[in-house]
DOBAVO-898336 format. One record per atom (N, C-alpha, C): residue in one letter; atom name; x, y, z. Coordinates in pm, whole numbers, plus 50000, padded with zeros to 5 digits. Each point is the difference from the previous one (the first is absolute). Layout:
<atoms>
('a','CA',(X,Y,Z));
...
</atoms>
This chain:
<atoms>
('m','N',(84609,93461,34014));
('m','CA',(49860,49977,49972));
('m','C',(49969,50045,49858));
('s','N',(49926,49920,49928));
('s','CA',(49965,50028,49861));
('s','C',(49899,50113,49990));
('m','N',(50017,50082,49897));
('m','CA',(49904,50108,49975));
('m','C',(49876,49943,49932));
('e','N',(49884,50055,50034));
('e','CA',(49874,49963,49936));
('e','C',(49910,50121,50007));
('f','N',(49941,50038,49886));
('f','CA',(49920,50122,49996));
('f','C',(49911,50001,49877));
('d','N',(49902,50090,50002));
('d','CA',(49910,50021,49886));
('d','C',(50040,50129,49929));
('l','N',(50028,49990,49871));
('l','CA',(50016,50122,49920));
('l','C',(49863,50058,49970));
('i','N',(49900,49911,49991));
('i','CA',(49860,50040,49989));
('i','C',(49921,49909,50094));
('p','N',(49934,50054,50102));
('p','CA',(49924,49914,50092));
('p','C',(49889,49924,49927));
('q','N',(49981,49874,50038));
('q','CA',(49895,49917,49938));
('q','C',(49865,50069,50015));
('g','N',(49922,49998,49892));
('g','CA',(49868,50061,50001));
('g','C',(49999,50145,49956));
('t','N',(50113,50052,49952));
('t','CA',(50007,50139,49955));
('t','C',(49928,50016,49866));
('l','N',(49917,50102,49990));
('l','CA',(49927,50031,49876));
('l','C',(50086,50094,49916));
('l','N',(50033,49958,49878));
('l','CA',(50077,50082,49906));
('l','C',(49909,50038,49883));
('q','N',(49993,50131,49968));
('q','CA',(49917,50046,49890));
('q','C',(50074,50095,49906));
('e','N',(50126,50030,50032));
('e','CA',(50079,50088,49913));
('e','C',(50148,49967,50014));
('n','N',(50078,50041,49901));
('n','CA',(50144,49978,50002));
('n','C',(50061,50075,50118));
('a','N',(50093,49937,50068));
('a','CA',(50062,50065,50117));
('a','C',(50121,49918,50046));
('h','N',(50062,50049,50107));
('h','CA',(50108,49931,50071));
('h','C',(49962,49990,50147));
('g','N',(50049,49895,50065));
('g','CA',(49978,49982,50142));
('g','C',(50108,50069,50082));
('a','N',(49992,49980,50129));
('a','CA',(50096,50059,50094));
('a','C',(50133,49926,49992));
('a','N',(50108,50072,50031));
('a','CA',(50134,49942,50000));
('a','C',(50021,49915,50125));
('v','N',(50076,49891,49983));
('v','CA',(50038,49913,50111));
('v','C',(50152,49993,50006));
('d','N',(50055,50023,50117));
('d','CA',(50144,49996,50023));
('d','C',(50043,49855,50014));
('i','N',(50090,49955,49913));
('i','CA',(50044,49860,50003));
('i','C',(50145,49985,50046));
('r','N',(50057,50104,50057));
('r','CA',(50141,49994,50043));
('r','C',(50025,49893,50106));
('a','N',(49899,49960,50075));
('a','CA',(50018,49897,50103));
('a','C',(49998,49858,49944));
('s','N',(49975,49986,49871));
('s','CA',(49994,49867,49939));
('s','C',(50136,49932,50000));
('a','N',(50003,49877,50046));
('a','CA',(50125,49924,50002));
('a','C',(50032,49939,49864));
('t','N',(49897,49958,49925));
('t','CA',(50023,49930,49872));
('t','C',(49975,50087,49878));
('r','N',(49922,50108,50014));
('r','CA',(49962,50088,49889));
('r','C',(49927,49923,49889));
('t','N',(49932,49892,50039));
('t','CA',(49925,49918,49907));
('t','C',(49861,49978,50059));
('f','N',(49896,50025,49919));
('f','CA',(49863,49996,50050));
('f','C',(49910,49918,49908));
('f','N',(49911,49923,50062));
('f','CA',(49896,49928,49929));
('f','C',(49878,50091,49998));
('c','N',(49954,50035,49881));
('c','CA',(49889,50095,49982));
('c','C',(49874,49923,49960));
('v','N',(49890,50031,50066));
('v','CA',(49872,49937,49967));
('v','C',(49896,50111,49984));
('m','N',(49947,50011,49878));
('m','CA',(49889,50091,49974));
('m','C',(49873,49915,49994));
('m','N',(49902,50035,50082));
('m','CA',(49874,49927,50005));
('m','C',(49887,50093,49960));
('i','N',(49940,49972,49884));
('i','CA',(49885,50078,49953));
('i','C',(49874,49931,50052));
('g','N',(49925,50071,50083));
('g','CA',(49879,49944,50059));
('g','C',(49874,50035,49924));
('d','N',(50003,50111,49925));
('d','CA',(49882,50042,49924));
('d','C',(50045,50088,49885));
('q','N',(49923,49999,49893));
('q','CA',(50026,50082,49882));
('q','C',(49874,49997,49913));
('i','N',(49999,50083,49897));
('i','CA',(49890,49998,49904));
('i','C',(50055,49955,49865));
('e','N',(49911,49971,49907));
('e','CA',(50044,49952,49869));
('e','C',(50062,50112,49917));
('q','N',(50076,49960,49902));
('q','CA',(50060,50089,49902));
('q','C',(50091,50106,50063));
('e','N',(50093,49951,50080));
('e','CA',(50099,50089,50060));
('e','C',(50126,49920,50027));
('s','N',(50111,50072,50021));
('s','CA',(50127,49935,50033));
('s','C',(50075,50086,50100));
('i','N',(50095,49935,50068));
('i','CA',(50088,50070,50092));
('i','C',(50144,49960,49970));
('d','N',(50086,50100,49996));
('d','CA',(50144,49980,49987));
('d','C',(50062,50044,50133));
('m','N',(50048,49904,50077));
('m','CA',(50058,50027,50132));
('m','C',(50151,49998,49988));
('s','N',(50065,50096,50065));
('s','CA',(50146,50007,49998));
('s','C',(50051,50039,50138));
('i','N',(50129,49972,50022));
('i','CA',(50066,50041,50123));
('i','C',(50117,50089,49961));
('w','N',(50009,50113,50068));
('w','CA',(50099,50103,49971));
('w','C',(50101,50007,50112));
('g','N',(50125,50034,49969));
('g','CA',(50104,50011,50100));
('g','C',(50061,50139,50004));
('s','N',(50048,50038,50119));
('s','CA',(50058,50132,50020));
('s','C',(50111,49992,50105));
('a','N',(50103,50079,49981));
('a','CA',(50108,50008,50099));
('a','C',(49961,50088,50118));
('d','N',(49923,50106,49971));
('d','CA',(49970,50100,50103));
('d','C',(49853,50013,50036));
('g','N',(49912,49924,49936));
('g','CA',(49857,50009,50027));
('g','C',(49932,50117,49932));
('e','N',(50074,50074,49918));
('e','CA',(49945,50115,49928));
('e','C',(50008,49984,49849));
('n','N',(50113,49952,49950));
('n','CA',(50023,49983,49857));
('n','C',(49982,49854,49962));
('w','N',(49902,49973,49913));
('w','CA',(49961,49863,49968));
('w','C',(50042,49955,49862));
('g','N',(50070,50083,49925));
('g','CA',(50047,49960,49869));
('g','C',(49889,49995,49897));
('t','N',(50032,49946,49884));
('t','CA',(49904,49996,49889));
('t','C',(49951,49860,49968));
('h','N',(50059,49898,50064));
('h','CA',(49960,49862,49973));
('h','C',(49985,49923,50131));
('p','N',(49900,49913,50007));
('p','CA',(49983,49919,50121));
('p','C',(50110,49896,50011));
('i','N',(50021,49948,50121));
('i','CA',(50098,49894,50020));
('i','C',(49937,49862,49984));
('l','N',(49866,49994,49998));
('l','CA',(49927,49875,49976));
('l','C',(49863,50033,49942));
('k','N',(49962,49929,49894));
('k','CA',(49865,50011,49945));
('k','C',(49934,49863,50011));
('l','N',(49886,49996,50065));
('l','CA',(49924,49876,50005));
('l','C',(49925,49982,49869));
('p','N',(49966,49876,49964));
('p','CA',(49925,49980,49876));
('p','C',(49865,50074,50004));
('q','N',(49960,50055,49887));
('q','CA',(49872,50071,49991));
('q','C',(49886,49904,50039));
('q','N',(49906,50051,50080));
('q','CA',(49890,49917,50048));
('q','C',(49865,50060,49958));
('f','N',(49903,49910,49982));
('f','CA',(49866,50038,49959));
('f','C',(49892,49949,50096));
('y','N',(50033,49896,50077));
('y','CA',(49900,49930,50078));
('y','C',(50044,49981,50145));
('r','N',(49906,49953,50082));
('r','CA',(50028,49967,50140));
('r','C',(50102,49887,50007));
('g','N',(50076,50001,50108));
('g','CA',(50096,49892,50021));
('g','C',(50131,50052,50055));
('e','N',(50095,49910,50007));
('e','CA',(50129,50028,50062));
('e','C',(50110,50001,49896));
('t','N',(50089,50096,50011));
('t','CA',(50118,50010,49915));
('t','C',(50122,50007,50090));
('r','N',(50101,49919,49970));
('r','CA',(50120,49993,50084));
('r','C',(50124,50038,49919));
('a','N',(50096,50060,50069));
('a','CA',(50128,50035,49938));
('a','C',(50105,50014,50109));
('v','N',(50126,49992,49960));
('v','CA',(50112,50021,50092));
('v','C',(50068,50131,49964));
('l','N',(50019,50084,50101));
('l','CA',(50072,50126,49985));
('l','C',(50137,49981,50064));
('d','N',(50105,49996,49917));
('d','CA',(50137,49979,50047));
('d','C',(50077,50130,49984));
('l','N',(50034,50063,50112));
('l','CA',(50070,50128,49999));
('l','C',(50147,49987,50036));
('t','N',(50054,49880,49997));
('t','CA',(50140,49980,50040));
('t','C',(50097,50070,49905));
('m','N',(49961,50018,49875));
('m','CA',(50089,50063,49902));
('m','C',(49980,50151,49991));
('v','N',(49909,50054,50078));
('v','CA',(49976,50146,50001));
('v','C',(50005,50050,50145));
('p','N',(50120,50003,50058));
('p','CA',(50012,50038,50141));
('p','C',(49960,50144,50028));
('e','N',(49991,50084,49897));
('e','CA',(49961,50140,50021));
('e','C',(49851,50016,50031));
('v','N',(49920,49898,49975));
('v','CA',(49856,50008,50029));
('v','C',(49976,49982,50149));
('n','N',(49947,50103,50064));
('n','CA',(49969,49997,50143));
('n','C',(49850,50005,50028));
('f','N',(49922,50042,49901));
('f','CA',(49856,50013,50015));
('f','C',(49932,49940,49877));
('i','N',(49883,49940,50022));
('i','CA',(49920,49951,49888));
('i','C',(49857,50046,50019));
('r','N',(49926,50004,49888));
('r','CA',(49858,50031,50004));
('r','C',(49934,49936,49879));
('a','N',(49870,49979,50011));
('a','CA',(49923,49944,49889));
('a','C',(49950,50113,49911));
('g','N',(49986,49968,49873));
('g','CA',(49938,50090,49904));
('g','C',(49904,49919,49915));
('w','N',(49890,50060,49958));
('w','CA',(49904,49925,49920));
('w','C',(49940,50090,49893));
('d','N',(49973,49935,49886));
('d','CA',(49932,50064,49887));
('d','C',(49877,49916,49969));
('l','N',(49885,50064,50000));
('l','CA',(49873,49933,49973));
('l','C',(49953,50039,49860));
('n','N',(49941,49904,49931));
('n','CA',(49949,50024,49866));
('n','C',(49859,49941,49991));
('r','N',(49907,50080,49952));
('r','CA',(49861,49955,49986));
('r','C',(49954,50026,49859));
('w','N',(49943,49899,49936));
('w','CA',(49949,50018,49865));
('w','C',(49853,49962,49990));
('g','N',(49936,49973,50112));
('g','CA',(49859,49962,50001));
('g','C',(49907,50120,49993));
('r','N',(49872,49974,49979));
('r','CA',(49901,50107,49985));
('r','C',(49911,50016,50124));
('v','N',(50002,49905,50092));
('v','CA',(49905,50003,50111));
('v','C',(50041,50100,50107));
('a','N',(50113,49981,50063));
('a','CA',(50045,50090,50107));
('a','C',(50102,50099,49943));
('p','N',(49997,50123,50043));
('p','CA',(50093,50098,49945));
('p','C',(50142,49987,50053));
('l','N',(50019,49942,50118));
('l','CA',(50134,49989,50059));
('l','C',(50039,49854,50016));
('p','N',(50130,49970,49985));
('p','CA',(50045,49865,50032));
('p','C',(49986,49979,50151));
('m','N',(49994,49874,50042));
('m','CA',(49981,49970,50141));
('m','C',(50067,49866,50032));
('f','N',(50103,50006,50081));
('f','CA',(50064,49879,50052));
('f','C',(50003,50011,50152));
('v','N',(49974,49888,50068));
('v','CA',(50017,49990,50144));
('v','C',(50109,49895,50020));
('l','N',(50112,50043,50059));
('l','CA',(50113,49909,50007));
('l','C',(50093,50034,50115));
('g','N',(50104,49922,50012));
('g','CA',(50108,50025,50095));
('g','C',(50130,49952,49940));
('l','N',(50110,50058,50046));
('l','CA',(50134,49958,49955));
('l','C',(50085,49981,50125));
('h','N',(50030,49874,50031));
('h','CA',(50074,49964,50121));
('h','C',(50140,49953,49963));
('l','N',(50101,50042,50078));
('l','CA',(50137,49958,49979));
('l','C',(50053,49935,50127));
('a','N',(50071,49889,49982));
('a','CA',(50063,49930,50112));
('a','C',(50144,49970,49962));
('e','N',(50091,50033,50089));
('e','CA',(50141,49977,49975));
('e','C',(50028,49850,49996));
('i','N',(50079,49958,49902));
('i','CA',(50037,49859,49985));
('i','C',(50153,49991,49993));
('s','N',(50051,49878,49999));
('s','CA',(50144,49980,49985));
('s','C',(50048,50057,49868));
('a','N',(50121,50050,50000));
('a','CA',(50056,50057,49878));
('a','C',(50012,49893,49892));
('m','N',(49986,50043,49876));
('m','CA',(50014,49909,49887));
('m','C',(50148,49958,49991));
('p','N',(50028,49875,49962));
('p','CA',(50140,49959,49987));
('p','C',(50066,50076,49886));
('p','N',(50128,50029,50013));
('p','CA',(50068,50071,49892));
('p','C',(50003,49916,49874));
('r','N',(50000,50065,49887));
('r','CA',(50004,49930,49872));
('r','C',(50141,49944,49980));
('v','N',(50008,49873,49966));
('v','CA',(50128,49933,49981));
('v','C',(50025,49989,49850));
('a','N',(50116,50050,49957));
('a','CA',(50036,49992,49859));
('a','C',(50035,49855,49967));
('r','N',(49947,49954,49888));
('r','CA',(50031,49864,49955));
('r','C',(50134,50001,49929));
('s','N',(50081,49901,50030));
('s','CA',(50130,49990,49932));
('s','C',(49978,49943,49862));
('h','N',(50096,50021,49913));
('h','CA',(49989,49947,49864));
('h','C',(49997,49849,50000));
('a','N',(50067,49938,50095));
('a','CA',(50005,49853,50006));
('a','C',(49862,49945,50034));
('s','N',(49932,50059,50097));
('s','CA',(49868,49947,50037));
('s','C',(49896,50032,49895));
('a','N',(50018,50107,49923));
('a','CA',(49906,50036,49895));
('a','C',(50008,49902,49884));
('a','N',(50116,49937,49979));
('a','CA',(50018,49910,49888));
('a','C',(49947,49860,50030));
('v','N',(49975,49969,50127));
('v','CA',(49957,49866,50040));
('v','C',(49859,49975,49959));
</atoms>
């Protein structure tokens, strides 16, 4: 059975930089996930940088995310594929977000969003092109 879960439940209010709860992905058969971030509400003059972090033990998360979604400013949907087939040591993942506000009206940034992941078929392995086919 395919894994499906929310790293951030839809409708969550974010007003400061933070990380979400860890999710154990050891039961994943493909280690490949379709990620959908849906921003339902926000205010002007702000941005969000959403990332996904990986850990072997659920405690140590390293210094760099394993996936960064494109920076967003407005309501809408952002999609990405998280392929963990080349990093078998990752057993847990969690979301991290950085909010930036440069407006004068509200003192805090404000995003209402969700981040949903659904397991998909593994990506096909990359096939090296031979010199003969490259010359054609």
